[in-house]
Structure formats: structure tokens, C-alpha cells
C-alpha positions as CSV (number, residue, x, y, z in Angstrom):
1,G,-24.1,-11.2,18.2
2,E,-21.3,-8.6,18.8
3,E,-21.2,-9.2,22.5
4,N,-20.6,-12.9,22.1
5,H,-17.9,-12.1,19.5
6,M,-16.1,-9.9,22.0
7,F,-16.2,-12.6,24.7
8,D,-15.0,-15.2,22.3
9,R,-12.0,-13.0,21.4
10,L,-11.2,-12.5,25.1
11,E,-11.5,-16.1,25.9
12,R,-9.1,-17.0,23.0
13,K,-6.6,-14.6,24.5
14,G,-6.8,-16.5,27.8
15,V,-8.9,-13.9,29.7
16,K,-11.6,-15.4,31.9
17,V,-14.9,-13.5,31.2
18,S,-17.9,-13.5,33.5
19,K,-20.6,-11.8,31.5
20,T,-21.7,-8.8,33.6
21,P,-22.2,-5.4,31.8
22,E,-19.4,-3.7,33.8
23,Q,-16.9,-6.4,33.1
24,F,-18.0,-6.5,29.5
25,E,-17.2,-2.7,29.1
26,E,-13.8,-3.3,30.8
27,A,-13.2,-6.2,28.4
28,K,-14.1,-4.1,25.4
29,E,-11.6,-1.4,26.6
30,T,-8.8,-3.9,27.0
31,I,-9.5,-5.4,23.5
32,I,-9.4,-1.9,22.0
33,E,-6.2,-1.0,23.8
34,S,-4.4,-4.2,22.8
35,S,-5.5,-3.9,19.2
36,V,-4.4,-0.3,19.1
37,K,-1.0,-1.4,20.5
38,E,-0.8,-4.1,17.9
39,L,-1.5,-1.6,15.1
40,E,1.2,0.7,16.4
41,Q,3.7,-2.1,16.6
42,M,2.9,-3.1,13.0
43,K,3.4,0.5,11.9
44,E,6.8,0.6,13.6
45,K,7.8,-2.7,12.0
46,A,6.7,-1.3,8.6
47,K,8.8,1.8,9.1
48,E,11.8,-0.4,9.9
49,R,11.3,-2.6,6.8
50,R,10.8,0.2,4.2
51,P,14.4,1.6,4.0
52,I,15.8,-1.9,3.9
53,Q,13.6,-2.8,0.9
54,K,14.8,0.4,-0.9
55,K,18.4,-0.7,-0.5
56,H,17.7,-4.1,-2.0
57,E,15.7,-2.7,-4.9
58,P,17.6,0.0,-6.8
59,K,14.6,1.2,-8.8
60,E,16.1,4.6,-9.6
61,R,18.3,3.2,-12.4
62,E,15.4,1.2,-14.0
63,E,13.2,4.3,-14.5
64,P,14.5,6.6,-17.2
65,E,10.9,8.0,-17.7
66,E,12.0,11.6,-17.2
67,H,13.5,11.8,-20.7
68,P,10.9,13.0,-23.3
69,P,9.7,10.3,-25.6
70,R,11.5,10.3,-28.9
71,A,8.6,8.7,-30.9
72,K,6.8,12.0,-31.6
73,P,9.5,13.9,-33.4
74,I,10.3,10.8,-35.5
75,K,6.7,10.4,-36.6
76,H,6.6,14.1,-37.4
77,R,9.7,13.7,-39.6
78,R,8.2,10.7,-41.4
79,R,5.1,12.7,-42.2
80,L,7.1,15.5,-43.7
81,V,9.1,13.0,-45.8
82,Q,6.0,11.2,-47.0
83,S,4.3,14.5,-48.1
84,H,7.6,15.5,-49.8
85,D,7.6,12.2,-51.7
86,K,4.0,12.6,-52.8
87,K,4.8,16.1,-54.2
88,R,7.9,14.7,-56.1
89,K,5.8,11.8,-57.6
90,K,3.3,14.3,-59.0
């Protein structure tokens, strides 16, 4: 199961594995260390990429969502006008 999976991973990375418990533990540690390093490298690359993406995508201009929506006061005015018309018709 999991042990075989670990050994397969090591063999794929070109590490010769003889299956004694001590060496298995060692192998596990090297796998964990290398995967941690890979994760850290990915994080660093992501940090480098992020500011570049922001430069290429000027999103700030495309989001005027801070302004209050104008629909509500217009609807309110319409309601007043309609009620006024009804009173006038009667």
C-alpha cells in the first residue's frame, strides 16, 4: 500500500531503494523534505508572478462599484409620480 507507493516515488526520482525499515524511514524523510522545498519554491514563484499580473490587468478602472446604485431613488420617484397621477385621475 503506502510503503510501496513511497518506494515507487523514490525509484522514479532515480533513488535506489533497498527495502529495510531504516532506509524506508530515511527515504520518507527525503521525500518529505524535497516536497516541502518544492512547495516553498512554488510559493516564491507565485509571489513573483502576482505583481506582474496586476500590472497587465488594470482592474481598478473597471470597478466603479463604490458609487451608490442609482436605481433605488429613480424607482422611488416613479412611485410618487404614479400615486400623484392616480389622485389626479380621480
